[in-house]
C-alpha positions as CSV (number, residue, x, y, z in Angstrom):
1,X,-38.1,-27.7,-35.3
2,X,-37.0,-30.9,-33.4
3,X,-34.5,-30.9,-30.6
4,X,-31.8,-33.7,-30.6
5,X,-29.7,-34.5,-27.6
6,X,-26.7,-36.8,-28.4
7,X,-24.8,-38.3,-25.4
8,X,-21.2,-39.4,-25.4
9,X,-19.8,-41.2,-22.4
10,X,-17.0,-43.5,-21.4
11,X,-19.1,-46.3,-19.8
12,X,-17.2,-48.0,-16.9
13,X,-17.0,-51.8,-17.1
14,X,-18.9,-53.4,-14.2
15,X,-20.5,-50.2,-13.1
16,X,-24.0,-50.2,-14.6
17,X,-25.5,-48.0,-12.0
18,X,-22.8,-45.3,-12.5
19,X,-23.3,-45.5,-16.3
20,X,-27.0,-45.1,-16.1
21,X,-26.5,-42.2,-13.7
22,X,-24.4,-40.5,-16.4
23,X,-27.2,-40.9,-18.9
24,X,-29.7,-39.3,-16.6
25,X,-27.3,-36.5,-15.6
26,X,-27.0,-35.3,-19.2
27,X,-30.7,-35.6,-19.9
28,X,-31.5,-33.7,-16.7
29,X,-28.8,-31.1,-17.5
30,X,-30.5,-30.4,-20.8
31,X,-34.1,-30.8,-19.7
32,X,-34.8,-27.1,-20.2
33,X,-34.4,-27.6,-23.9
34,X,-36.8,-29.1,-26.4
35,X,-36.1,-32.8,-26.3
36,X,-37.6,-34.7,-29.2
37,X,-34.9,-37.4,-29.3
38,X,-32.1,-38.5,-27.0
39,X,-29.4,-40.9,-28.3
40,X,-26.8,-42.7,-26.3
41,X,-23.9,-45.0,-27.4
42,X,-23.6,-48.7,-28.0
43,X,-23.2,-50.7,-24.8
44,X,-23.9,-47.5,-22.8
45,X,-24.6,-49.4,-19.5
46,X,-21.8,-52.0,-19.7
47,X,-19.1,-51.0,-22.2
48,X,-17.5,-54.1,-23.9
49,X,-18.1,-56.4,-20.9
50,X,-21.7,-56.8,-22.1
51,X,-21.4,-60.6,-22.5
52,X,-20.8,-61.0,-18.7
53,X,-24.2,-59.4,-17.7
54,X,-26.7,-59.7,-20.5
55,X,-30.3,-58.5,-20.1
56,X,-33.4,-60.6,-20.8
57,X,-35.5,-60.3,-24.0
58,X,-37.1,-57.1,-22.8
59,X,-33.8,-55.3,-22.1
60,X,-34.2,-56.0,-18.4
61,X,-33.6,-53.4,-15.7
62,X,-31.5,-51.2,-18.0
63,X,-34.3,-50.6,-20.5
64,X,-36.8,-50.2,-17.7
65,X,-34.6,-47.4,-16.4
66,X,-34.5,-45.8,-19.8
67,X,-38.3,-46.1,-20.3
68,X,-38.8,-44.3,-17.0
69,X,-36.4,-41.5,-18.2
70,X,-38.4,-41.1,-21.4
71,X,-41.6,-40.6,-19.4
72,X,-39.9,-38.4,-16.8
73,X,-38.3,-36.0,-19.3
74,X,-41.1,-36.3,-22.0
75,X,-38.7,-37.4,-24.7
76,X,-38.2,-40.1,-27.3
77,X,-35.1,-42.2,-26.9
78,X,-32.8,-44.4,-29.0
79,X,-31.3,-46.5,-26.2
80,X,-27.9,-47.1,-27.6
81,X,-27.5,-50.9,-27.3
82,X,-27.7,-53.5,-24.7
83,X,-26.8,-57.2,-24.9
84,X,-30.0,-59.2,-24.5
85,X,-30.3,-63.0,-24.3
86,X,-33.2,-64.7,-26.1
87,X,-33.2,-68.5,-25.3
88,X,-29.6,-69.5,-25.8
89,X,-28.6,-66.6,-28.1
90,X,-27.3,-63.1,-27.4
91,X,-28.1,-60.1,-29.5
92,X,-26.7,-56.5,-29.6
93,X,-29.9,-54.6,-29.6
94,X,-31.0,-51.0,-29.9
95,X,-34.3,-50.0,-28.4
96,X,-36.6,-47.2,-29.7
97,X,-38.7,-45.8,-26.8
98,X,-41.4,-43.1,-27.1
99,X,-42.4,-40.4,-24.7
100,X,-44.8,-42.7,-23.0
101,X,-42.0,-45.1,-22.1
102,X,-43.2,-47.6,-24.7
103,X,-40.8,-49.7,-26.7
104,X,-41.8,-49.1,-30.3
105,X,-39.0,-50.8,-32.1
106,X,-36.0,-53.2,-31.5
107,X,-33.1,-53.5,-33.8
108,X,-30.6,-56.4,-33.5
109,X,-27.2,-55.4,-35.0
110,X,-26.7,-57.1,-38.4
111,X,-23.0,-56.4,-39.2
112,X,-20.8,-57.7,-36.3
113,X,-17.3,-56.4,-35.6
114,X,-14.5,-59.0,-35.8
115,X,-11.5,-56.9,-36.8
116,X,-8.5,-55.2,-35.2
117,X,-9.0,-57.0,-31.8
118,X,-12.8,-57.2,-32.0
119,X,-14.5,-60.6,-31.8
120,X,-18.2,-59.7,-31.5
121,X,-19.5,-62.8,-33.2
122,X,-17.9,-64.9,-30.5
123,X,-20.8,-63.8,-28.2
124,X,-23.4,-62.1,-30.4
125,X,-25.8,-63.5,-33.0
126,X,-26.3,-61.2,-36.0
127,X,-29.7,-59.7,-36.6
128,X,-31.5,-60.4,-39.8
129,X,-33.8,-57.4,-40.6
130,X,-33.6,-53.7,-41.0
131,X,-35.8,-51.7,-38.6
132,X,-37.4,-48.2,-38.5
133,X,-39.0,-46.4,-35.6
134,X,-42.0,-44.1,-36.2
135,X,-41.7,-41.3,-33.6
136,X,-44.1,-38.4,-33.2
137,X,-41.6,-36.0,-34.9
138,X,-39.9,-38.2,-37.6
139,X,-39.4,-41.6,-39.0
140,X,-36.0,-42.9,-37.9
141,X,-33.8,-45.7,-39.4
142,X,-31.9,-47.7,-36.9
143,X,-28.3,-48.9,-37.3
144,X,-25.4,-49.8,-35.0
145,X,-21.7,-49.1,-35.2
146,X,-20.1,-51.4,-37.8
147,X,-23.2,-51.1,-39.9
148,X,-21.7,-47.8,-41.1
149,X,-19.3,-49.8,-43.3
150,X,-22.2,-51.2,-45.3
151,X,-23.9,-48.5,-47.5
152,X,-26.5,-50.9,-48.8
153,X,-27.9,-51.2,-45.2
154,X,-28.6,-47.5,-45.3
155,X,-30.0,-47.7,-48.9
156,X,-32.6,-50.1,-47.6
157,X,-33.5,-47.7,-44.8
158,X,-34.1,-44.7,-47.1
159,X,-36.3,-46.9,-49.2
160,X,-38.5,-47.0,-46.1
161,X,-38.7,-43.2,-46.3
162,X,-36.8,-42.3,-43.1
163,X,-36.0,-38.7,-42.2
164,X,-33.1,-39.6,-39.9
165,X,-30.7,-42.4,-39.3
166,X,-29.3,-43.0,-35.8
167,X,-26.1,-44.9,-35.2
168,X,-25.1,-45.8,-31.6
169,X,-21.4,-46.9,-31.7
170,X,-18.4,-48.1,-29.8
171,X,-15.9,-47.3,-32.6
172,X,-12.5,-48.3,-31.5
173,X,-8.8,-48.2,-32.4
174,X,-5.8,-49.9,-30.9
175,X,-3.8,-48.2,-28.2
176,X,-0.9,-47.5,-30.5
177,X,-3.1,-45.5,-32.8
178,X,-5.0,-43.7,-30.0
179,X,-1.8,-42.6,-28.2
180,X,-0.1,-41.3,-31.4
181,X,-1.3,-37.8,-32.2
182,X,-1.0,-38.1,-36.0
183,X,-2.5,-41.6,-36.2
184,X,-5.4,-40.7,-34.0
185,X,-6.1,-37.5,-35.9
186,X,-6.2,-39.6,-39.1
187,X,-8.6,-42.1,-37.5
188,X,-10.9,-39.2,-36.4
189,X,-10.8,-37.7,-39.9
190,X,-11.7,-41.1,-41.5
191,X,-14.6,-41.5,-39.0
192,X,-15.9,-38.0,-39.7
193,X,-15.7,-38.6,-43.4
194,X,-17.5,-41.9,-43.2
195,X,-20.4,-40.5,-41.3
196,X,-20.7,-37.3,-43.3
197,X,-20.8,-39.5,-46.4
198,X,-23.6,-41.7,-45.0
199,X,-25.7,-38.5,-44.2
200,X,-25.1,-37.0,-47.6
201,X,-25.5,-40.2,-49.7
202,X,-28.9,-40.8,-48.0
203,X,-30.0,-37.2,-47.6
204,X,-31.1,-37.6,-43.9
205,X,-30.2,-36.2,-40.6
206,X,-27.6,-38.5,-39.1
207,X,-26.9,-38.9,-35.4
208,X,-23.9,-40.9,-34.3
209,X,-23.4,-41.4,-30.6
210,X,-20.0,-42.9,-29.7
211,X,-18.3,-44.3,-26.6
212,X,-15.1,-42.5,-25.7
213,X,-11.7,-43.4,-24.2
214,X,-10.6,-46.8,-22.9
215,X,-12.6,-49.9,-23.6
216,X,-10.3,-52.6,-22.3
217,X,-7.9,-55.0,-24.0
218,X,-5.8,-52.0,-25.2
219,X,-8.7,-50.7,-27.3
220,X,-9.9,-47.1,-27.2
221,X,-13.2,-45.6,-28.4
222,X,-12.5,-42.4,-30.4
223,X,-15.5,-40.3,-29.3
224,X,-16.2,-37.7,-32.0
225,X,-20.0,-38.1,-31.8
226,X,-21.9,-35.9,-34.2
227,X,-25.2,-34.5,-35.4
228,X,-25.0,-34.1,-39.2
229,X,-27.4,-32.5,-41.6
230,X,-28.7,-34.1,-44.9
231,X,-26.2,-31.9,-46.8
232,X,-23.3,-33.3,-44.6
233,X,-22.9,-30.2,-42.5
234,X,-21.7,-31.0,-39.0
235,X,-24.2,-29.3,-36.7
236,X,-22.5,-30.4,-33.5
237,X,-19.4,-32.5,-32.8
238,X,-17.7,-33.8,-29.7
239,X,-14.0,-34.5,-29.2
240,X,-13.0,-37.1,-26.6
241,X,-14.5,-35.8,-23.4
242,X,-17.8,-37.1,-22.0
243,X,-20.5,-34.6,-23.0
244,X,-23.9,-34.1,-24.6
245,X,-24.4,-32.4,-27.9
246,X,-27.6,-30.5,-28.7
247,X,-29.0,-29.3,-32.0
248,X,-32.3,-28.0,-33.3
249,X,-33.1,-29.6,-36.7
250,X,-35.8,-29.0,-39.3
251,X,-37.2,-32.3,-40.5
252,X,-39.0,-30.6,-43.4
253,X,-35.6,-30.0,-44.9
254,X,-35.3,-33.7,-45.6
255,X,-38.6,-33.8,-47.5
256,X,-37.7,-30.8,-49.5
257,X,-34.3,-32.1,-50.5
258,X,-35.8,-35.5,-51.5
259,X,-38.3,-33.8,-53.7
260,X,-35.4,-32.3,-55.6
261,X,-33.2,-35.5,-55.5
262,X,-35.3,-38.7,-55.3
263,X,-32.4,-40.8,-54.2
264,X,-34.5,-43.5,-52.6
265,X,-35.5,-44.5,-56.2
266,X,-31.9,-44.8,-57.3
267,X,-30.3,-48.3,-57.1
């Protein structure tokens, strides 16, 4: 069994210290559990004001803080994303960190969000390669937010024989949808269906960690973070409150299912 902790927060813009404090609060609160992987949302330390305070190539003080948490709580971590600047380009990067606090993989978001009020490519340079992280309990494929709309991205990951795919996100809707009960319910249902499909199509455990509530410029993150099984069963699901989801999973289930259905060999 592997223990997964999935954190959902509303990161406050301009309040990096408070946001990092929220992350540690939820890890500490669940530190009596078996923690094999902790996941946190896209832009967990900054929300969408990332371009005003980018980190350096290494992830800066934000990733150093997360590295220390990994060692302190003896857990692997997918550190949502931070904006990092390399020379004159900025990337939206997810860091995989092992229990020793070592960075073992870095994934720069490939598919940028420029729709319904988003203009990510105005500040961010798209990544060019898929990335996997070899943790001590599983091989994990890395993706970020709008990557979820690109099924071939995930097809490439399962060809790398991953057991799990992790998707930090800041999945947003306009205020008029968020504040209308029926429209928001539909947006949530669409989001749930999308992520369950990615888990089922690729026969992997699927962890999606989302921001929640207001993100500025009349945009709202919809929350609804989830831990999903390879058969698309929702093992844990958040609504719109800040929280942390926990689930025990059995990685061997992935190997068994793939022995029955060799989907990585299907183009």
